[in-house]
C-alpha positions as CSV (number, residue, x, y, z in Angstrom):
1,M,15.6,22.2,-11.0
2,T,16.6,19.0,-11.8
3,A,14.1,16.3,-12.1
4,E,15.0,13.3,-9.5
5,F,11.9,11.4,-10.7
6,T,9.7,11.9,-13.9
7,R,5.9,11.8,-14.2
8,A,4.1,9.0,-16.3
9,Q,0.9,8.6,-17.5
10,F,-0.4,4.9,-18.2
11,V,-3.6,4.4,-20.3
12,F,-5.1,0.8,-20.2
13,S,-8.4,-0.9,-19.0
14,V,-9.4,-3.0,-16.4
15,D,-12.6,-5.3,-16.2
16,E,-13.6,-3.0,-19.4
17,S,-13.3,0.1,-17.5
18,K,-10.7,2.7,-18.9
19,L,-7.9,3.9,-16.4
20,D,-5.6,7.0,-17.0
21,V,-3.0,6.0,-14.1
22,S,-1.0,9.0,-12.8
23,A,2.3,7.8,-12.0
24,I,6.0,9.0,-10.6
25,R,9.2,6.9,-11.6
26,R,12.8,6.6,-11.8
27,D,15.2,4.4,-13.9
28,G,18.3,2.6,-12.6
29,E,20.4,-0.4,-12.8
30,K,19.5,-2.0,-9.3
31,A,16.7,-3.9,-8.3
32,P,13.3,-2.2,-9.0
33,I,10.6,-1.3,-6.4
34,L,6.8,-1.2,-6.7
35,F,5.2,1.0,-4.1
36,L,1.5,0.7,-3.3
37,H,-0.2,3.4,-1.2
38,G,-2.9,3.3,1.2
39,F,-6.5,4.3,1.2
40,G,-6.6,8.0,1.5
41,S,-3.0,8.6,0.4
42,T,-1.2,9.1,-2.8
43,K,1.7,8.2,-4.8
44,E,3.5,10.9,-3.4
45,D,3.8,9.2,0.1
46,Y,7.0,7.5,-1.6
47,A,8.4,10.3,-3.4
48,D,11.0,11.1,-0.8
49,I,12.7,7.8,-1.8
50,V,14.8,10.0,-4.0
51,R,16.0,11.9,-0.7
52,Q,17.6,8.6,0.6
53,A,21.0,7.7,-0.6
54,Q,20.5,4.1,0.4
55,F,18.2,3.7,-2.6
56,A,20.4,5.3,-5.3
57,G,20.4,3.2,-8.5
58,H,17.1,1.6,-7.9
59,P,14.4,2.2,-10.3
60,F,10.9,2.7,-8.9
61,V,7.3,3.3,-9.7
62,A,4.7,4.6,-7.5
63,Y,1.0,5.6,-8.8
64,D,-2.2,6.8,-7.5
65,A,-4.8,3.7,-7.4
66,P,-7.9,4.1,-9.3
67,G,-10.6,6.5,-7.2
68,C,-7.3,8.1,-5.6
69,G,-5.1,11.3,-6.3
70,E,-4.5,12.1,-10.2
71,T,-5.7,8.9,-11.7
72,R,-8.8,8.7,-13.6
73,C,-11.2,5.9,-13.7
74,A,-14.1,5.6,-16.0
75,E,-16.2,3.4,-13.4
76,L,-15.5,3.9,-10.0
77,S,-18.2,1.3,-8.9
78,K,-16.0,-1.2,-10.2
79,I,-12.8,-0.7,-8.1
80,S,-12.1,-3.3,-5.5
81,I,-8.8,-5.1,-4.5
82,P,-8.8,-7.6,-7.4
83,F,-9.4,-4.5,-9.6
84,L,-6.3,-2.9,-7.8
85,V,-4.1,-6.1,-8.4
86,D,-5.2,-6.0,-12.0
87,T,-4.1,-2.4,-12.0
88,A,-0.8,-3.3,-10.4
89,L,0.1,-5.9,-13.0
90,A,-0.6,-3.7,-15.9
91,V,1.2,-0.7,-14.2
92,L,4.5,-3.3,-13.9
93,E,4.0,-4.3,-17.5
94,R,4.2,-0.8,-18.8
95,A,7.2,-0.1,-16.3
96,G,9.1,-2.9,-17.4
97,F,9.7,-4.6,-14.1
98,E,9.9,-8.3,-14.2
99,R,11.1,-9.1,-10.7
100,F,10.8,-6.3,-7.9
101,H,10.7,-5.4,-4.3
102,L,7.2,-4.8,-3.2
103,V,6.3,-2.4,-0.8
104,G,2.7,-1.7,0.2
105,H,0.8,0.4,3.0
106,S,-2.7,-0.6,4.3
107,M,-4.8,-0.8,1.3
108,G,-1.9,-1.1,-0.9
109,G,-0.3,-3.8,1.4
110,L,-3.5,-5.9,0.9
111,T,-3.2,-5.3,-2.6
112,A,0.4,-6.1,-2.7
113,L,-0.4,-9.6,-0.9
114,M,-2.8,-10.7,-3.3
115,L,-0.4,-9.7,-6.1
116,A,2.4,-11.6,-4.5
117,H,0.1,-14.5,-3.9
118,R,-0.5,-14.5,-7.4
119,H,3.0,-14.0,-8.7
120,P,5.3,-15.3,-6.0
121,E,8.1,-16.0,-8.5
122,R,8.1,-12.3,-9.5
123,V,8.8,-10.7,-6.1
124,I,12.2,-10.1,-4.5
125,S,10.9,-9.2,-0.9
126,F,7.7,-7.6,0.4
127,V,7.6,-4.7,2.9
128,D,3.8,-4.9,4.4
129,I,3.2,-1.7,6.3
130,E,0.1,-2.5,8.2
131,G,-1.7,-4.2,5.3
132,N,-4.4,-6.4,6.4
133,L,-3.9,-9.9,7.5
134,A,-6.6,-10.5,9.8
135,P,-10.2,-8.9,10.6
136,E,-8.7,-6.7,13.3
137,D,-6.8,-4.8,10.8
138,C,-10.3,-3.2,9.3
139,F,-10.6,-0.6,11.7
140,L,-10.9,2.1,8.7
141,S,-12.7,0.0,6.2
142,R,-15.2,-1.8,8.4
143,Q,-16.7,1.7,9.1
144,I,-18.7,1.0,5.8
145,I,-20.6,-1.7,7.8
146,E,-20.6,-0.2,11.4
147,H,-21.5,3.2,10.3
148,P,-23.5,2.8,7.0
149,R,-25.1,5.7,5.0
150,D,-27.4,5.6,2.0
151,D,-25.5,8.4,0.4
152,A,-21.7,7.9,-0.6
153,L,-21.0,11.5,0.0
154,R,-22.5,11.3,3.7
155,F,-20.5,8.4,4.6
156,F,-17.3,9.8,3.3
157,D,-18.1,13.0,5.2
158,D,-18.7,11.2,8.5
159,F,-15.3,8.9,7.8
160,I,-13.4,12.0,7.5
161,E,-14.9,13.6,11.0
162,R,-14.2,10.4,12.5
163,A,-10.3,10.3,11.3
164,L,-10.0,14.0,12.5
165,H,-10.7,13.0,16.0
166,A,-9.0,9.7,16.0
167,P,-6.8,9.2,18.8
168,A,-3.6,8.3,16.6
169,Y,-0.6,9.9,15.4
170,A,-1.2,11.8,12.1
171,S,-4.9,11.2,12.1
172,A,-5.7,14.8,11.7
173,L,-3.4,15.2,9.0
174,Y,-4.7,12.2,7.2
175,S,-8.3,13.6,7.4
176,A,-7.5,16.9,6.1
177,S,-6.5,15.9,2.7
178,L,-9.1,12.9,2.2
179,R,-11.5,15.0,0.1
180,H,-8.7,15.8,-2.3
181,K,-7.3,12.3,-2.6
182,V,-9.9,10.2,-2.9
183,R,-13.5,10.0,-4.8
184,A,-16.2,9.1,-2.5
185,E,-18.0,7.0,-5.3
186,A,-14.8,4.5,-4.9
187,V,-15.0,3.9,-1.1
188,G,-17.9,1.6,-0.8
189,G,-16.5,-0.8,-3.2
190,I,-12.9,-0.6,-1.7
191,F,-14.1,-1.1,1.9
192,R,-16.4,-4.0,1.3
193,S,-13.5,-5.6,-0.5
194,M,-11.3,-5.2,1.9
195,V,-13.4,-6.5,4.6
196,D,-14.6,-9.5,2.9
197,L,-11.0,-10.5,1.9
198,S,-9.9,-9.8,5.7
199,D,-12.8,-12.1,7.2
200,N,-12.9,-14.7,4.3
201,G,-9.7,-14.5,2.4
202,N,-7.3,-16.7,4.4
203,L,-4.8,-13.8,4.3
204,M,-2.7,-14.8,7.0
205,A,-1.9,-18.4,5.4
206,K,-1.3,-16.4,2.1
207,F,1.2,-14.1,3.7
208,L,3.1,-16.8,5.6
209,G,3.2,-18.8,2.6
210,L,5.1,-16.4,0.4
211,P,8.4,-17.9,-0.5
212,F,10.5,-14.8,-0.2
213,P,11.6,-12.4,2.8
214,R,8.8,-10.6,4.3
215,M,8.9,-7.6,6.7
216,F,5.7,-6.5,8.5
217,M,6.0,-2.8,9.7
218,Y,3.8,-1.2,12.1
219,G,3.5,1.8,14.5
220,E,4.0,1.6,18.3
221,Q,0.5,2.4,18.9
222,N,-0.5,-0.8,17.1
223,S,1.8,-2.9,18.9
224,S,-1.2,-4.9,20.4
225,L,-2.0,-6.5,17.2
226,S,-2.6,-10.0,18.3
227,Y,-0.8,-11.7,15.5
228,L,2.5,-10.2,15.6
229,D,4.5,-12.8,17.6
230,H,2.8,-15.6,15.4
231,I,4.4,-14.0,12.2
232,R,7.8,-13.3,13.8
233,E,7.8,-17.3,14.8
234,Q,7.0,-17.9,11.3
235,G,10.0,-16.2,9.9
236,V,8.7,-12.6,9.1
237,E,10.8,-9.7,10.4
238,L,9.0,-7.1,12.5
239,A,9.8,-3.4,12.1
240,E,8.2,-1.5,15.2
241,I,8.2,2.4,14.3
242,P,8.2,4.5,17.4
243,H,6.0,7.7,17.8
244,C,3.8,6.3,15.2
245,G,0.5,5.0,14.5
246,H,-0.9,3.7,11.2
247,F,1.1,6.4,9.0
248,P,4.7,6.0,9.4
249,M,5.4,8.1,6.2
250,Y,3.9,10.8,7.9
251,S,4.7,10.4,11.5
252,N,8.4,8.7,11.3
253,P,9.6,8.7,7.7
254,E,13.1,8.6,8.8
255,L,13.2,5.3,10.3
256,M,10.6,4.0,8.0
257,W,12.9,4.7,5.1
258,K,15.9,3.3,7.3
259,A,14.0,0.2,8.1
260,I,13.2,-0.7,4.5
261,A,16.5,0.2,3.1
262,S,18.0,-2.2,5.6
263,F,15.5,-5.0,4.9
264,H,16.1,-4.6,1.1
265,Q,19.9,-4.8,1.5
266,R,19.2,-8.1,3.3
267,A,16.8,-9.5,1.0
268,G,18.6,-8.5,-2.2
269,F,21.7,-10.6,-0.7
270,F,19.4,-13.5,0.1
271,S,18.0,-13.5,-3.2
272,I,21.3,-14.0,-5.0
273,T,22.8,-16.3,-2.7
274,R,19.7,-19.0,-2.4
C-alpha cells in the first residue's frame, strides 16, 4: 500500500510536562493546513483529507491533543486550553509551518481561536467547526459543573452514558469510543478551562476581531445558536451542514470537506490579492 500520509512523533515539553505527540502529516507545495480535533476525538477525524482531490498538494498536520488518542502526557492534570495552544505552537514549529490555514472542531476550535488571537499574522484562514464562542456552547463541557462527581472515572462514565442517549446525530457513535480516546484524568481540567473561557474570555470579540477570512460551520440541529446572524453580519461566512449535529466529520463528511475546500480556495485567493 502507498502511504498517502505519514506518521510522526513530536517530543517536547509544555509547562514542564513532557509530551510525546502522535501525528499524521503530509508534505506539499501549497499552503499548509493545521487540523485540531475536538474533545473525545482524534487526529483520524481529518485523515480523509487524502481522499479529497481538492486538497491535493496541500501539506497538513493533525495530531492527538494531550490526554487524547495516542499522545502521551506526563501530567494530565495540567491540561487546559492554554496548554493545548502551547502544544499547537510547538507542533507547528516542528512541522515547519510558518503560515497556514487553521481548522478546529469544538475543543479544537476554541484552541484554534486562542492560537489565532495570539498570532493572527500566521493564519491564512480559520474554519471554526462549532468551536466555543459564547456560554451557550458549553453543552458538553459544562457538565463538569452541572453533574459533578468526586471521582474522575465516575464523572467520565456518567458523561459517556449521557452522550449515548443524547438526541443528536452521531451521539451514540461518539460515545462508543470515548473510553478509548480520552484519559479520564484529563477531562476535568479541559472542561473547566473551556467553561471559564466561554463565560469570561471575551471569545466573541476575539473571533470577530481576527483579520483574515473566517468560516463558522455548524450542524443543522444547532441552527438555533443565538449568535449566527450576528457573526454573519460581521463578515463571517456560515456553513450549515444538513443531517448533522455537532459532528459533521461523522454525520456528513462529504459536505464538510466540500465546504472547507471551497472556503480555502476563496481565502487563498484573498490572501494573495489583499
